[in-house]
C-alpha positions in Angstrom: 8.3 61.0 5.6 7.5 58.3 8.5 6.3 55.1 7.5 3.3 53.4 9.4 3.4 50.1 10.7 1.6 47.9 8.7 -1.4 46.0 10.4 -1.4 42.3 9.4 -4.7 40.9 8.8 -5.4 37.4 9.6 -7.8 35.7 7.3 -10.7 34.5 9.5 -12.1 31.1 8.5 -15.4 30.2 9.7 -15.1 27.4 12.0 -17.2 24.3 11.2 -19.2 23.2 14.2 -20.2 19.4 13.7 -23.4 18.2 15.6 -23.4 14.8 16.5 -25.8 13.2 13.8 -25.4 9.7 15.3 -26.0 8.1 18.6 -22.9 7.3 20.5 -23.6 3.6 20.3 -24.0 3.8 16.7 -21.1 5.7 16.1 -19.0 3.2 18.1 -20.5 0.4 16.1 -19.7 2.1 12.9 -16.1 2.9 14.1 -15.7 -0.8 14.9 -17.0 -1.8 11.4 -14.6 0.6 9.7 -11.8 -1.0 11.9 -12.6 -4.5 10.7 -13.0 -3.4 6.8 -9.4 -1.8 7.3 -8.2 -5.0 8.7 -9.6 -7.0 5.9 -8.3 -4.6 3.3 -4.7 -4.8 5.0 -4.9 -8.6 4.9 -6.0 -8.8 1.2 -3.1 -6.5 0.3 -0.7 -8.8 2.2 -2.1 -11.8 0.4 -1.6 -10.0 -2.9 1.9 -9.1 -2.1 2.7 -12.6 -0.9 1.1 -14.0 -4.3 3.3 -11.5 -6.3 6.4 -12.6 -4.4 5.7 -16.2 -5.0 4.9 -15.6 -8.7 8.3 -13.8 -9.0 10.3 -16.6 -7.2 8.6 -19.3 -9.0 9.4 -17.5 -12.3 13.1 -16.8 -11.3 13.5 -20.5 -10.4 12.1 -21.6 -13.9 14.4 -19.1 -15.7 17.6 -20.4 -13.7 16.5 -24.0 -14.6 16.0 -23.3 -18.3 19.4 -21.6 -18.4 21.2 -24.7 -16.5 19.4 -27.0 -19.1 20.7 -24.6 -22.1 24.2 -24.8 -20.9 24.1 -28.6 -20.5 23.0 -29.0 -24.0 25.6 -26.6 -25.3 28.4 -28.6 -23.8 30.0 -30.9 -26.4 30.1 -34.5 -25.3 33.4 -36.5 -26.0 32.6 -39.6 -28.0 36.0 -41.2 -27.8 
C-alpha cells in the first residue's frame, strides 16, 4: 500500500480590522494622558516601596537597640 502525503490545513483565523474611531488629535491626547497616568502609578509604587523600606529599617534599628539594652541589663554589676 502506498501512503498518501497528508495535507496540513492551517486554521484560518479571521483577521480583525480596526477602523479608527477617534480623531488623530484625540488619540494623541489620550495617549499622553495614559503616559502621565503610568508615570503617576510608577511614582506611587516607588514611594510605597520607599515607605516599606524605611519601616523595615526603623523596625530593625529598634529591635537592635532593644537587644543591646537587654544585654546591658543582664550584665552583673560588681559592687565591691
